[in-house]
C-alpha positions as CSV (number, residue, x, y, z in Angstrom):
1,M,-16.6,-14.2,18.3
2,I,-14.3,-14.9,21.5
3,K,-14.6,-11.4,22.6
4,A,-18.9,-11.8,22.7
5,R,-18.3,-14.5,24.3
6,T,-16.1,-12.8,26.8
7,Y,-19.1,-10.1,27.0
8,T,-21.9,-12.5,27.8
9,L,-19.7,-14.0,30.3
10,L,-19.1,-11.0,31.7
11,H,-22.8,-9.3,31.6
12,L,-24.0,-12.6,33.4
13,C,-21.3,-12.3,35.6
14,A,-22.8,-8.8,36.3
15,V,-26.4,-10.1,36.7
16,T,-25.3,-12.3,39.0
17,L,-23.8,-9.7,41.1
18,I,-26.5,-7.1,40.9
19,L,-28.6,-10.0,42.5
20,F,-26.3,-11.2,44.9
21,L,-26.1,-7.2,45.7
22,S,-30.4,-6.6,46.0
23,P,-32.0,-6.8,49.5
24,L,-34.5,-9.2,48.3
25,P,-34.1,-12.5,48.4
26,A,-34.7,-14.7,45.2
27,G,-38.5,-16.1,46.0
28,A,-39.4,-12.5,46.3
29,Q,-38.5,-11.2,42.8
30,K,-42.3,-11.6,41.9
31,D,-43.1,-9.0,44.3
32,M,-40.7,-6.3,43.7
33,T,-41.8,-3.2,43.2
34,R,-42.0,-0.9,39.9
35,E,-39.5,1.0,41.3
36,E,-37.2,-1.4,42.6
37,R,-37.3,-3.4,38.8
38,I,-36.7,0.4,37.3
39,K,-33.7,0.3,40.0
40,I,-32.4,-3.1,38.9
41,L,-32.5,-1.9,35.1
42,E,-31.0,1.0,35.5
43,A,-28.2,-0.8,37.4
44,L,-27.8,-3.1,34.3
45,K,-27.6,-0.5,32.0
46,E,-24.8,1.2,33.6
47,S,-22.8,-2.3,33.9
48,D,-23.7,-2.8,29.8
49,A,-22.5,0.5,28.5
50,I,-19.3,-0.2,30.3
51,L,-18.9,-3.8,29.3
52,E,-20.1,-2.0,25.1
53,K,-16.9,0.8,25.7
54,S,-14.0,-1.4,26.0
55,V,-15.7,-3.2,22.8
56,S,-17.7,-0.7,20.2
57,G,-14.7,0.3,18.9
58,D,-14.7,4.3,19.3
59,N,-11.2,4.3,19.0
60,L,-12.5,4.7,14.9
61,P,-15.1,7.9,15.2
62,E,-14.0,7.9,11.3
63,T,-15.8,4.3,10.8
64,R,-19.3,5.3,11.4
65,H,-20.0,7.8,9.0
66,Y,-18.6,5.9,5.7
67,I,-19.9,2.8,6.3
68,E,-24.1,3.7,6.0
69,G,-24.1,4.4,2.3
70,F,-20.5,3.2,1.1
71,E,-19.8,2.0,-2.1
72,L,-16.3,0.7,-3.0
73,P,-14.8,1.8,-6.4
74,P,-14.9,-0.7,-9.1
75,L,-12.0,-3.1,-9.3
76,S,-10.5,-1.7,-12.1
77,V,-9.1,0.9,-10.3
78,F,-7.4,-0.4,-8.0
79,M,-5.9,-2.6,-10.7
80,D,-4.5,0.1,-12.3
81,A,-3.5,2.0,-9.4
82,V,-0.9,-1.0,-9.7
83,I,1.9,0.1,-11.8
84,E,2.2,3.2,-9.2
85,N,4.4,0.9,-6.6
86,A,7.1,1.6,-5.9
87,T,7.9,-2.4,-6.4
88,V,7.0,-1.9,-9.9
89,K,8.7,1.0,-10.5
90,R,11.8,0.1,-9.9
91,A,11.3,-2.9,-11.5
92,Q,10.7,-0.8,-14.7
93,S,13.4,1.3,-14.3
94,Q,16.0,-1.8,-14.8
95,V,14.4,-2.7,-17.7
96,E,14.8,0.8,-19.2
97,Q,18.3,0.8,-17.7
98,V,19.5,-2.1,-19.6
99,K,17.7,-0.9,-22.5
100,N,19.7,2.0,-22.7
101,Q,23.1,-0.1,-22.2
102,Y,21.5,-2.1,-25.4
103,R,21.5,0.7,-27.3
104,I,24.6,1.9,-26.6
105,E,26.1,-1.3,-27.2
106,K,24.5,-1.7,-30.7
107,R,26.5,2.1,-31.5
108,N,30.0,1.2,-30.7
109,W,30.6,0.1,-34.1
110,W,31.5,3.8,-35.1
111,N,33.8,3.4,-32.6
112,Y,36.0,1.9,-35.9
113,F,36.5,4.9,-37.6
114,R,38.7,7.6,-36.4
115,L,38.9,11.1,-37.7
116,N,41.8,13.6,-36.5
117,G,43.2,16.7,-38.1
118,N,45.7,19.8,-36.5
119,Y,46.2,23.1,-37.7
120,A,49.6,25.0,-37.4
121,Y,50.7,28.7,-37.9
122,G,53.9,30.4,-36.4
123,R,57.1,32.1,-37.9
124,Y,59.9,30.4,-38.8
125,N,63.8,31.2,-39.0
126,V,65.7,29.3,-41.9
127,L,69.8,29.6,-41.7
128,N,71.6,29.1,-44.9
129,D,75.9,28.5,-45.1
130,N,76.7,30.3,-48.5
131,S,80.0,31.0,-50.4
132,D,81.8,31.5,-54.1
133,S,85.2,31.6,-55.5
134,F,86.0,34.6,-54.4
135,T,84.9,35.2,-50.7
136,D,84.8,33.3,-47.4
137,W,81.7,31.3,-46.0
138,Y,79.1,33.7,-44.8
139,Q,75.5,33.1,-43.3
140,S,72.4,34.4,-44.4
141,T,68.8,33.6,-42.1
142,T,65.3,33.9,-43.9
143,A,62.1,34.5,-41.7
144,S,58.4,33.9,-43.0
145,S,55.4,33.5,-41.5
146,R,53.3,29.8,-42.2
147,H,50.0,27.8,-41.8
148,T,50.0,24.0,-41.9
149,F,46.8,22.6,-41.5
150,N,45.9,18.6,-42.7
151,V,42.7,16.2,-42.0
152,G,42.6,12.7,-42.2
153,A,40.1,9.3,-41.4
154,S,41.3,6.2,-40.2
155,F,39.2,2.9,-39.5
156,S,40.9,0.1,-37.8
157,V,38.8,-3.1,-35.8
158,G,40.3,-6.1,-33.7
159,L,38.8,-9.5,-35.3
160,G,37.8,-10.3,-31.2
161,D,35.6,-7.3,-30.9
162,L,34.2,-8.2,-34.5
163,F,33.5,-11.5,-33.8
164,N,32.3,-11.1,-30.5
165,R,29.9,-8.0,-30.9
166,P,26.8,-10.0,-32.4
167,L,27.5,-12.6,-28.7
168,R,27.4,-9.0,-26.5
169,L,24.2,-8.0,-27.9
170,K,22.2,-11.3,-27.8
171,N,23.4,-11.3,-23.8
172,Y,22.1,-7.9,-24.2
173,R,18.1,-8.9,-25.0
174,Y,18.2,-12.2,-22.8
175,N,18.7,-9.8,-19.7
176,I,15.8,-7.6,-21.2
177,E,13.5,-10.2,-21.4
178,Q,14.2,-12.1,-18.4
179,L,14.0,-8.2,-16.4
180,Q,10.9,-7.7,-18.3
181,Y,9.9,-11.6,-16.7
182,T,11.0,-10.0,-13.5
183,Q,8.8,-7.2,-13.8
184,E,5.3,-9.2,-14.7
185,E,5.9,-11.0,-12.0
186,V,6.4,-8.2,-9.6
187,M,2.8,-6.9,-11.0
188,E,1.3,-10.3,-10.7
189,E,2.1,-10.5,-7.0
190,R,0.5,-7.3,-6.5
191,R,-2.0,-7.7,-8.4
192,L,-3.5,-11.0,-6.0
193,K,-2.8,-9.1,-2.7
194,V,-4.8,-5.9,-4.1
195,L,-7.7,-8.6,-5.3
196,E,-7.1,-10.4,-2.2
197,A,-7.5,-7.4,-0.1
198,Y,-10.9,-6.1,-2.6
199,N,-12.5,-9.5,-1.6
200,N,-11.7,-9.3,2.2
201,V,-13.4,-5.3,1.7
202,T,-16.2,-6.9,0.0
203,A,-16.7,-10.0,1.9
204,Q,-16.5,-7.2,4.8
205,L,-19.2,-4.9,3.6
206,A,-21.3,-7.8,3.3
207,T,-20.6,-8.9,6.8
208,I,-21.5,-5.9,8.5
209,K,-24.7,-5.1,6.8
210,A,-25.8,-8.6,8.2
211,K,-24.5,-8.1,11.5
212,A,-26.1,-4.6,12.0
213,E,-29.4,-5.4,11.1
214,N,-29.0,-8.4,13.7
215,A,-27.8,-5.9,16.3
216,A,-30.8,-3.8,15.3
217,L,-33.1,-6.1,15.6
218,Y,-31.9,-7.2,19.1
219,N,-32.5,-3.7,20.1
220,A,-35.7,-3.4,19.3
221,Q,-36.3,-6.6,21.2
222,M,-34.4,-5.5,24.2
223,K,-36.5,-2.4,24.2
224,I,-40.0,-4.4,24.6
225,S,-38.3,-7.1,27.0
226,E,-36.9,-3.9,29.4
227,N,-40.8,-2.7,29.2
228,N,-42.4,-6.1,29.9
229,F,-39.5,-6.5,32.8
230,I,-41.0,-3.7,34.4
231,Q,-44.5,-4.5,34.1
232,G,-43.3,-8.0,36.0
233,K,-44.2,-9.9,32.7
234,I,-40.9,-11.3,32.6
235,D,-38.3,-12.2,35.8
236,I,-34.7,-10.9,35.8
237,I,-33.5,-14.2,34.4
238,S,-35.4,-13.7,31.4
239,L,-34.4,-10.6,31.0
240,S,-30.7,-10.8,31.5
241,L,-30.5,-13.5,29.2
242,E,-32.2,-11.5,26.7
243,R,-29.4,-9.0,26.9
244,A,-26.7,-11.3,26.8
245,R,-28.0,-12.0,23.6
246,R,-28.1,-8.5,22.5
247,S,-25.2,-8.1,23.9
248,G,-23.4,-10.8,21.8
249,A,-25.0,-9.0,19.0
250,V,-23.4,-5.6,19.4
251,T,-19.9,-7.2,20.3
252,S,-20.0,-8.7,16.5
253,Y,-21.2,-5.6,15.2
254,A,-18.2,-3.5,16.7
255,E,-15.7,-6.4,15.5
256,A,-16.9,-6.1,12.5
257,R,-16.5,-2.2,11.7
258,V,-13.1,-2.5,13.0
259,S,-12.4,-5.7,10.6
260,L,-14.2,-3.7,7.5
261,H,-11.7,-0.5,8.8
262,N,-8.9,-2.5,8.7
263,A,-9.7,-4.0,5.7
264,I,-10.0,-0.5,4.1
265,I,-6.8,0.5,4.9
266,L,-4.7,-2.2,4.0
267,L,-6.3,-1.7,0.9
268,E,-5.2,1.4,0.3
269,M,-1.9,0.8,1.5
270,L,-1.7,-1.4,-1.2
271,T,-2.6,1.0,-4.0
272,N,-2.6,4.5,-2.1
273,V,-6.4,5.1,-4.0
274,K,-8.2,7.1,-1.2
275,I,-11.3,5.1,-0.1
276,I,-12.4,6.8,3.2
277,K,-13.3,10.3,2.3
278,G,-12.8,13.0,4.6
279,K,-9.7,11.6,6.6
């Protein structure tokens, strides 16, 4: 709206400047020839082209090919895409991490049992001292190989660990519930942002259609007014007022195009759903 008013003021200034620089006095404007009127009209069109170029949004050429006949996908498409958001995925990952820790804690009772076993193989020597009544003491050595092994099991549990186990499991369940609530809050907040962006795009689509029709109407009226000015049916003041109204409508339409483009880009960034084809 501010740009449109600025545009209108600039247009009136341009018309005033043209009148000021015109070689004809103000009272003689009714006696202008057809050629003089055409020259003034061409000068007005040149000033309009310069002003419109600054607000036409030509830096967004992609907006022109999707505004006409553009259809926004259903809201459910964007709501379903919320789950693919990085913030939501991080909340889901935290829930799964604590769930795994909870499963490990539930299986810790297996640590109360112990299994043990060993096996050995080797050769050994036995040194013997012998004697009888007829001979002195003598020594003998016996060598052989041997296999030894044993297998066993044991059960042991600390009383503190045993009685605190239910509390630890309950603590894990509370942590899981809290993280699930956090995940739901993140998804709900994301859905609200998507809904707001979707409604903004819908509103911009409705607005731009009305402004496009308004701009087209003023463009048609402008051609009639220019023809009447050339034929001398209206003066330049009436023509300038008509062109100011037309310029305001065109500027408003250009601003609506930019607003629609920005709203669509925001919706795409929130959901990673491609809306504008061919970009």
